[in-house]
N, C-alpha and C positions, 0 to 999 in steps of 0.2 A: 504494500500500500504506500509506498512513498513516492519517492522522488520521481522525481523526477527528478520527480520529480521532482515531487515532491516537490520527489522534489518538486513540489508543486509551487507554481508562481502564484502570487497574491495570497491565497491562503497558503501558501506558497512554499514550497519546500526549497527554500534557498538555504543551503547548508552553511554558507558563510555570508554574512551580510554586514550591514554597516552601522554607523553610530551617529551621534550629534544632531540635536534638534535644529540648529541653524548652522549653516556652513558658509560663513562670509568669505572664506578663502576660495570657495567654489561658486560664487554667485555670478549673476549676469546672464544666466541661461546659456544656450548654445553660443559658443564663441568662435570667431574666425581665427585661423592660424595660417601660416604659410602653406600648410597641408590641406586647408579647407575648413569647412564648418565642423566644429566639435559639438555634438549634442550632449546635453547633460541628462542622464537618467538617474532614477532614484530607487532605493530599496530601504528596507527597515531592519533593524536588529542590532548586533554588536559589531565590534571592530573587525576590519578586514585583516586577512593574513595574505602574504604573497605565496599562496599555495595554489598551484594551477594543475596539479595532477588530477585529471577529471574523475579518477576513480577513488579518490580519498573523500571521506564524508565532509571534510572541511574545505573542499576545493572552491576557490573563488570563481571558477568557471560556471558554477551552478547559478550564480547571479545572472549570467548572460550566456546560457548554454548554447554551444555550437558556434559562437562567435570566433573562437580560436581553433578548437578541435571539432572537426566535422564528422557527420555520419555518412553512411553509404546512401541512406534514403531519409528524407524529411517526412514526418508523419503529421498530417493535418488533424489537429485535436478538436476541430469544430465541425468536421464532416466525416461521417463514418467511412472507414476504409479508403481514404484518399491519400495517396502516396506521391511524393515528388522526387524524381531521380536527382541525386546529388553527386557524391563521389562515385556512385554507380549509375551508369546510364540506363541499364535495364537488368532484369533478373528473370530466371526461368526455374520452373519446378519440374521434377520428374513426375511421371504418371502416378506414382504411389505417394507423392508429396513428402518423400524422405530425403531428397537431394535438392539443394538449392544452389544455383549457379549465379554469381554476380559478375556482371561485365563492367569493368571499371572505366572511368573517364581518363582519356589520354591527356598528356601534357599538363598535368597538375603537379605543382611543386610545393614542397614545404617552404616555410618563410625564410629558411636559411639557404634556399636555392637547390636543395637536394630533390631528386625526382620522387614522386609518390608512386608506389607500385603495389602489386599484390603481396609482396613480402611484408609490407606494413600492415595490411589487413590481416593476413594470417598470423603475424606476430601478436597483434592486438587481441584477437579472439582466443588464441592459444594462451596468452598471458592471463586472461580472465578465467579460462578453464582451469589453469594450473594454480591460480591464486584466489581462492574463494573469498578472502577478505576484500579483494578489489572488485568482485563480481556483484556490484550493488544492484544491478538489474536482474540478477538471478538467471542469466543466460544459460541455456541447456542445449547441448548439441553433442554429437558423437565425434566428428572429426572435421578438420578444416585444412585445406591445402591449396597451393597455387597451381594453376594450369596455364603457365605463361605469365608475363609481367602484368597483364590486365584482366586476368580471370581468376576468380576464387570459387572453390567448390566446398560447400558445407554439407554434411550428412547428419541425419537425425535418427534416433532409435524408433520414434513414432512419427506420425504426421507433424511436420514442422510448421505448417501454415498458421496454426493458431498463435504461435509465438513470433510470427514475422515482424509485426510492428516493433517489438522489443529487440529482436535480433538485428534488424536493419538500422534502427535508430540509436546506434551505439557510437560513441566517439572513437575515431581511429587515431592512434598515436604513432609517432615516428620510431621505427625500429632502430634506426642508426643512433638514436639518443637513449631511448628507454632500455634497450638491451644491454647497455653499459653501466646501468645504475644500481646493480645489485638488488637488494631487497626493496621492491617497488612499493611496499606498504609504508616505507619510510622516506620514499623519494617525493619531495614536495613540489618539484618542478617550478622553481621560482622564476625561470626565464623560458616560458613555453614557446615551442616552435610548432606551429600548426599549419594547416592548409586553408584556414578560414579567411573571411574577408577582413579581419582585423588582427593586429599584432599588439602584444603587450608592451607598453612603454614603461620600462622599469624605473626610469629616472623620475617618473611622475607618480610613483606609488606612495601612498601613506595609509595609515590605519583608517582614515576617513574617506579616502577616495582613490581610485586608480583610473588610468586612461588606456583605451584601446585605440590605436591609430590605424588608419586605412592601410591595407596590404596592397601596395602598388603593383605587385605581381600576381594578384588574385586571378584564378582561372576564369572567372566570369569577367571578361575584358570590359574595362570602362567602369566597373562597379568596385566598391560602393561609390555613390555620388557624393556622400558626405566624407569629411576628413577624419572622423573618428567618433568615439563614444566615451564620455567620461561617466563613470559609475560612482555615485555619491551616496553616502549613508546618512540616514535620518533616524531619529528616535522612534517614530511611530508614523502611522498613516496620516494623522492630523498634520504633522510637520511636513510631510510630503505634499499634501494638498495645498498648504500655505505656500510652499516653495514654488509649486506649479503656477499659482495665481500671481505670485510676486515676480515670476519670470526667471527664478533661479534654476528651475528644472524644466526640461522640454518634454520628457516622456517617462512614464512610470507604469508599474503594475499595481498601484496602490488601490485598496478599497477606500472609497470616499463616501462617508455617510451623507444621505440625502443629496446625492450628486447633482441632480437637476437644479436644486436651489443653491447649493453651496459652491458649485463649480461651474457647470456649463452656463448658468445664468449670468456669470460674471463677464461674459463677452463671447462673441462669435468664434474667437480663436481657440476657445477651450472646448475640447471634444472628448468623448469616451466611446468605447465599444466593449460591451459586456455580454457576449454570447454565453449561453449555458454550455458548460463543458464537463460537468461532473456532479456527483452527489456528495452531500456534506451532512454531518450529523455527529451524534455522540458515539465515539468508538469505545466500546467496552472491553475490558480485560476479562475474557470468558474463562480464564484459568484461575481466577481469584474471586474472593467474596466482594460484592454480592452477586456479580454477574456470571458466576459459574452455575447459577440457577436460571434456566430458561424462563421460568415463570416470572422471575423478578425483571428480566429484560422486557418481557411482554408488559408487565405492569408499568415499568418506567416509560415505555413507548406510549401507553395509553394516557399517562398523566402529563405528557409534554404537549403544550399547545404549539403545534408546528407553525401556525400562521404568525404567532407572536415572534417566534424565533426567526422565521424567514423575513418578516417585515423589518426586524432590527438591522438586517443587512441588505435591504432592498432586493430580496431574492424571491423566486417562486417557492412556495411551500411544497414539500414532497407529498405526493398523492398515492402512488401505487407501492404496495409492499414488496414488489420484486426488487426495488431499490435503484433500478436503472434511471439515469438522469433523463428527464422528459422536457421537451419533445424530441430530444436527440434519438431516443430509442423507442419511440411510440410503436413502430412496426415490429419490434422484437418481442413484445410481450405475448406469451401464449394465451390463447383464447380463454382458458380456464382460470387465468389470473387477472384478466382485464378488470374485473370488479373487486379485486382484493385491495381495497383502499384503507388507508390509515384513518383512525378515528381518535377523537379527544374525549376521554371518558374517565374523569377522576374517580367517580363512584365505582366504576368497573375495575380500576386499578387497585383501589382499596380492598375490594372484594377478593381479588386475585391474591393480594398480599396476605390477607387473613387466611385464605385457603392453604397457605404454606406454613401456617402455625404462628404467625406473628400477631402480637397484640399491641394495641395503642397505649402508650405510656402517658403519664401526666404532663410530660413535656411536649406532647403533640407529635411524637415520632414513634414508629413501630419498632419493636424489639422482639427477640427470641433468644431464650437461654441467656439473658443478660446482655446480649449484644445488639446494639442499635443498628437498624437498617439504614445504612448511609454509605457514602463514598465521596472521594475527592476528584474533582475535574482539574487536571493539570494541563495548562495551555501556555503558549508564549504570550507574555503580557504585552508585547509590542503590537500584537494583532488585535486591534480594537474591536473588530467585528466578532472575534471569538470571545473576547471578554464580555461583550454585550450578550451574546448567545448564552454563555455560561451563567450569567446573572439571571436571565429569564428562566433557564432550566432549574436553577436553584430555587427560585420563587415558585415555579410550577410544582416541583416535587415536594416542597414543604407542604403544599395543600394536600398532597397524597400521603403525608406522614413519612417521607424519606428525607434524611438529613444530608445535605450536600454542602461540601466546602469547595472553594475555588482557590487553586494554587497557581499563581502566575510565575513563570520561569523565563529565562532568557531563550532566545531563538536557538542558540547553540546547545542548550541543555535538553530540549524536548526530545530530540532524536535518540540520544543514548538511553533515555528513560523508557521510551515506548518500545525500542528495539529489544530491550532486555526484559520487558514485562514489568517494569518497576513503576506501575501506575494503576489506578482504578479505572479511570476513563479520561479521554481527551476529546477534543473537538476538531475534526477535519484535518488533523496534521499527524503524521504525514500520509498523504494520499496522492496517487498519481492519476492522470487522466488517460483513458484508453478509448479507442474508437471501435472496439468490437465488444460484444457481450462477453465472450470468452475472456478477453483481456481484463475487463473489469472484475468479473467474478474470480479469475485466477489471482489477481492482486489482493482482492478482498478476503477470500476464504478458502484458498486451496490448501488442504491439510498437509501437502508436501512441504509447505513453508512453516509448518508448526514448530515452535521451539518452546520447551518448558520455561516457566518463569525463572529468571536468573541466567538463562542462556541467551546470548545475543543473536538476534536474527539479522544477519548482514543484509539480506535482501529488503528488509523493511516491508515485506508483504505479509498479509495475514497477521498483523501485529495484535489483533484481538484474540489470537491463539484459538482459532476455530479448528477442532480436531474431530471430524465426523466421518465415519467410514462410508456412509451413503453418498456424501458429497464427493469423497475421493473416487468412488465408483463412477459417478456421472462425469467427472473430469477425465477419467480413463476412457470412458465410452466416447467422449467427444474427440479425444486425441487419437483414438483408433478408428474413428468413423471413416467410411469410404464413400458415403452418400449423404446428400443434403437431408434426407429423412432421418438418418441416424444422428446427424449433428443437431438437427432441430429437436429430436427427442431428448438428447443429452442436455441441451440448453433448457428445455422445459423442466427437466429434473432439477437442474441447478436453481432455476427460478423458484421451484417448489420448496427447496431446502432453505432458500433465503426467506421466503414468506413464512414458513413454519418455524424456523429456528431463530430468525432475527440475529444473525451473527454480530451485527452492529445496527444502530438505530439511525436510519436515514431521516433527516429533518427538513432539509431543503435542497435545492439544486443550485450549485454555485456557478458563478460566471468566471470567465477568463477576464480578469480586470485589465483594462488598458485606458490610460488617461494621458492627454497630451495637449500641448500648445502648438498649433500648426502655423504660427507666425513665420518661422524660419524654414520649415520643411513641409512638403505635401507628399501624399502617397500612402497614408495609413488606411487599413481596412475599415469599413463602415457597415452599417446595417444594409445599405444599398449595394455594397461591394464587399461581401464577407469572404475575401479570398484566403484569409488566414487569421489566426488569433492575433490580438493586437499588442500584447505585452512585448517588452524588448526582446527581439529574437532576430536571427539573421535573415529570414525570409522577408520580413517587413523592412528591416534595415536596408536591404539591397534595393528596395523600391522607393526609398525616400530621396527626394530631390530638393535641394535648397531653393528657396523662393527668391533669394537675393535681398531679403529685407533684414 
């Protein structure tokens, strides 16, 4: 469930992010240099580190993924199964879907001038297979080999198609550098050499900001049109919004409360694009009290007012118990679950709790065997939309006799806690976005990613520790399917397990946040032209053209 995303942007799995509520040293918005317009982008959190190994959890590349190190294929997160050729120009599957052949782009160079070849691709995938601590995406394959300088062949034990988005959307690193660095779990890569549209300017790095300059030898000739991107850290989303309005920041992935009134109404240059890209909610630790009891998960779900939670973040409330983000996956819901909708029923929640042997105490909370029914929600305090949601959940569940505490931690602290199972519940972090039903459920609840509490789950998937044999069978059925009918049956089975078991509680559908001031550049995606998600990313950055203002 993470990263991306994680590593998610916005609710955002940015593993290393920034600091400072005001950044006078980085003000005045996009600035012109001898190399062209430098756009200021913003993120929230703690200090930056000059760590650019894309496979370390603390990597600065997570703030602007794929700007330096690129994947073979870009995956569109706002359109189901939409793939953009990148370092690979095309790919082919064998008839049994167990062999995948990538055809690489010719004449691509690393930013130190060395040629990019199949050796780099094979090295990267083999490195991840051989070093589980770096395999943050949980890639699984049997073998990888080069078939000439521009062809790579991968094999899979089972049908490899379900994992294609994850397999193809992986950063490729230079063999001629990484192969000489010994233990790569300790190699921070402070001077990254990539194939991407931007290169790291080490001289301009500080704990509060860093700059990526235009790669003059980039394989997309003539691009990028801008001279670079400066990444600036801010204390929280409120500070980012203020910086956007003041002109200190040009582009961000910040959640801005009441955005139509507080941001876009300030002037025609202030724009945003927030398409639904995923599901958000209360992620429960199902291997620990109280959520190791499915009935308590059900009661908690009944007692939360989803509309209140969703309204606090300007989002649509979750409606269908299959959990899939809607309307993105409207057509994927099996007929038998189309009417399986969430309800808000405090009385029903109390009844269910009492059926489990709990009695109401004089303090207004349920208890059993001297133990109060309660839990702590642990969230990054910098993410204001999560804080607001936690406070609403806390108030809702008090009405149902459940005692909830809210624990705000740093952005850097949340990932280690959830991956180790050292939490009761968290909100929407870390979760990744996927463009297939299989991809979502695989990240959310595949038992193969189960790890006991206290054991670190490096993949950050199934952090709620769902361990259900029937779910595992449906995943196996899907992976071994050879017909659409078999695949559809397996997906229906997974939907059923999500409806019945509620591995975690979907509360709303979150958007891919993107906010900007288009005074200095044009070319961002919009509702009328939703070509890609709008947060800082290379696909959009390569479309941005200076206005000359």
